C-alpha positions in Angstrom: 26.1 -21.9 -2.4 23.5 -24.3 -4.2 25.5 -25.7 -7.4 22.8 -27.6 -9.7 25.0 -31.9 -9.6 26.7 -33.8 -12.7 24.3 -36.9 -11.5 20.8 -33.8 -12.5 22.3 -33.6 -16.0 23.3 -37.7 -15.9 19.9 -38.1 -16.0 18.5 -35.5 -18.2 20.7 -37.0 -20.2 19.3 -40.0 -19.7 15.8 -39.7 -20.3 16.8 -38.4 -24.1 16.8 -41.0 -24.4 15.4 -43.4 -22.6 12.1 -41.4 -22.4 9.3 -44.0 -21.7 7.1 -44.5 -18.5 8.4 -48.2 -17.8 12.2 -46.6 -17.4 11.2 -44.1 -15.6 9.1 -45.7 -13.2 12.2 -47.4 -13.0 15.0 -44.6 -12.0 12.6 -42.4 -10.1 15.0 -41.7 -6.8 16.8 -40.6 -9.4 14.6 -38.0 -10.6 14.1 -36.8 -6.9 17.0 -36.6 -6.2 17.5 -34.2 -9.9 14.5 -32.5 -8.7 15.2 -32.1 -5.2 18.1 -30.2 -6.6 17.4 -27.8 -9.6 14.0 -26.6 -6.6 16.5 -26.0 -4.2 18.7 -23.6 -6.7 15.6 -22.2 -8.6 14.7 -21.2 -4.9 18.6 -19.7 -4.2 17.9 -17.6 -7.7 14.3 -16.1 -6.1 16.4 -15.1 -2.8 18.8 -13.3 -4.3 16.4 -12.4 -7.1 14.5 -10.6 -3.7 16.9 -8.7 -3.1 16.6 -6.3 -6.4 13.0 -7.5 -7.6 11.6 -7.4 -4.2 7.9 -7.4 -6.2 8.5 -11.6 -5.8 9.0 -11.4 -2.1 7.8 -14.8 -0.6 7.6 -16.8 -4.2 8.4 -20.2 -3.5 9.9 -22.8 -5.9 7.5 -25.2 -6.2 5.3 -22.6 -8.0 7.7 -21.6 -10.8 9.2 -25.0 -11.5 7.2 -26.1 -14.2 6.5 -30.7 -14.4 8.9 -33.3 -15.6 5.2 -34.7 -18.1 5.4 -33.4 -21.5 1.6 -32.4 -22.5 1.3 -34.7 -25.8 -2.2 -33.9 -26.2 -1.6 -31.9 -29.5 2.1 -33.1 -30.6 3.3 -34.9 -32.6 6.0 -36.2 -30.3 4.7 -39.2 -27.7 7.4 -38.8 -25.5 6.0 -38.9 -21.8 8.7 -36.8 -20.5 11.2 -33.2 -20.9 14.9 -33.9 -21.3 15.0 -30.2 -19.0 13.7 -28.7 -16.1 12.5 -25.1 -16.1 11.1 -22.6 -13.8 9.7 -19.2 -14.3 9.7 -17.1 -11.5 7.5 -14.3 -11.8 5.1 -12.3 -9.3 2.3 -14.9 -8.3 4.7 -17.9 -9.9 3.9 -19.3 -13.5 0.5 -19.4 -13.6 0.8 -15.9 -15.0 3.3 -16.6 -17.5 1.1 -15.1 -19.4 0.5 -11.6 -17.4 3.7 -10.5 -16.3 7.4 -10.8 -17.3 9.5 -12.6 -15.7 12.3 -14.9 -15.0 12.4 -18.5 -17.3 15.4 -20.8 -16.9 16.1 -24.2 -18.4 18.5 -27.2 -18.1 19.3 -29.3 -20.8 22.6 -30.9 -21.6 24.5 -29.0 -24.1 20.8 -26.4 -24.2 20.3 -24.6 -21.1 19.4 -20.7 -21.1 18.0 -17.8 -19.4 15.4 -16.3 -21.0 13.0 -13.5 -20.5 10.6 -10.8 -21.0 7.8 -11.2 -23.4 6.7 -14.1 -24.5 3.9 -14.7 -26.7 1.8 -12.3 -25.1 -2.1 -12.3 -25.5 -2.6 -10.0 -27.7 -3.9 -6.8 -25.1 -0.7 -7.4 -23.8 1.1 -7.7 -27.0 -1.0 -4.4 -27.9 0.2 -1.9 -24.7 3.4 -3.0 -25.9 3.4 -2.0 -29.2 1.7 1.9 -28.4 4.5 1.9 -25.2 7.1 1.5 -27.9 5.6 3.9 -30.5 5.2 6.2 -28.1 8.9 6.6 -26.0 10.9 4.7 -28.1 13.9 6.6 -26.5 13.3 4.6 -23.2 13.5 1.2 -25.2 16.4 1.7 -27.4 18.4 2.7 -23.8 17.6 -0.4 -22.2 18.1 -2.5 -25.0 21.7 -0.4 -25.4 23.2 -0.3 -22.2 26.4 -2.4 -21.8 24.6 -5.2 -19.6 22.1 -5.8 -21.7 24.7 -5.8 -25.3 27.0 -8.7 -22.3 24.5 -10.9 -22.2 21.9 -10.9 -24.9 22.8 -8.7 -27.4 19.5 -7.5 -28.7 16.3 -8.5 -28.7 15.1 -11.7 -29.5 11.2 -13.1 -30.8 9.4 -14.3 -33.8 8.3 -11.6 -36.0 5.4 -10.4 -38.6 6.6 -10.1 -42.2 4.1 -6.5 -42.4 2.7 -3.9 -40.2 0.9 -4.3 -37.5 -2.8 -3.5 -37.6 -3.4 0.4 -37.0 0.5 1.5 -38.0 1.5 2.3 -40.9 4.6 0.8 -42.9 7.0 4.0 -42.8 6.7 4.4 -38.7 9.7 5.2 -37.8 9.8 2.3 -35.6 8.4 -0.1 -37.3 10.8 -3.1 -37.2 10.8 -3.7 -33.6 6.7 -3.2 -33.5 6.9 -6.0 -35.8 7.7 -8.4 -32.9 5.1 -11.0 -31.8 7.4 -11.2 -28.5 9.8 -9.8 -26.7 12.8 -11.9 -25.8 16.2 -12.5 -24.7 18.2 -15.3 -24.1 21.6 -16.3 -22.4 22.9 -19.2 -23.4 25.1 -21.1 -20.5 27.5 -24.3 -21.2 27.5 -27.5 -19.5 31.0 -26.2 -18.2 29.0 -22.7 -16.0 26.7 -24.7 -15.8 28.5 -27.2 -13.0 30.8 -24.5 -11.9 30.2 -22.6 -8.5 29.7 -19.3 -10.5 26.1 -20.8 -12.4 24.2 -19.3 -9.6 26.1 -15.9 -10.0 25.9 -15.8 -14.1 21.7 -16.6 -13.2 21.7 -14.1 -10.6 23.5 -10.9 -13.0 21.6 -12.3 -15.6 19.0 -12.1 -14.4 19.4 -8.6 -12.9 20.3 -7.2 -16.3 17.1 -8.1 -17.8 15.0 -6.4 -14.8 14.9 -3.3 -17.1 13.5 -4.5 -20.3 11.0 -6.8 -18.2 9.8 -3.2 -16.1 8.8 -2.1 -19.6 7.3 -4.4 -21.1 5.4 -4.7 -17.7 3.2 -2.6 -18.6 -0.3 -3.0 -16.9 
C-alpha cells in the first residue's frame, strides 16, 4: 500500500522556508521525488474510491493533482510555489471542480486535510442546492446526522450570508442552511497519521463518509 514518505513532508517544510526559484531549481530532484510519491498516493486513493463511487472509474492522478506553482497575478503574496501538494478527485478531473462535488485532499506539514462538498459553487449550482434543501431538508438532515458523518466532519462548514438569500423569507425553517455560500466538510490529519501506514485507509474512509453529501449536492 502506498504511503506518504517523510522526505515528501520535509521537502514541503523546506520550500516554505526557501520559496524562490533558485532554491527550487537547485532542489528539483527532491521535488520530483516528492511529487512522484504524492501522485502515486493519489492514484492509490482513486483506485479505492472507485469501489464505492464508480463514476470516477478511469480517472488518473495526473488529471487530479494541482501544480505546485502559485497563481500570483492577483495576489499580494508573490511567493512562486505552494507549500503543499493538493488533489481534487472528481468526475472529469480537477477542471470540473466548479461543476461537481468531489474529494479534495492536500498534504502540508501541520495542516493536512481532506475536504469535500461544494466550494463557492457558481450561482446556478448554488441556487439548485438551496432549492433542493428547501424542498427536501429531511434528506440533508439525515445525511449530516449519520454516525460516520459526525465522526469525520462533525458538521457542515462554509462562509454564510448575513441575511436570507434572494427569494427566501428570513423566517424560512431552513434559513440557516440556506445562508451558506459553500457547503463544505473538512477532516484534519496530523503529520503522524499522514506518515503512517494507516493514512490511506483513513483518507478512503473519510471520503466514503463524504459520498452521500456529495451525491446530494450534485443536483445537476
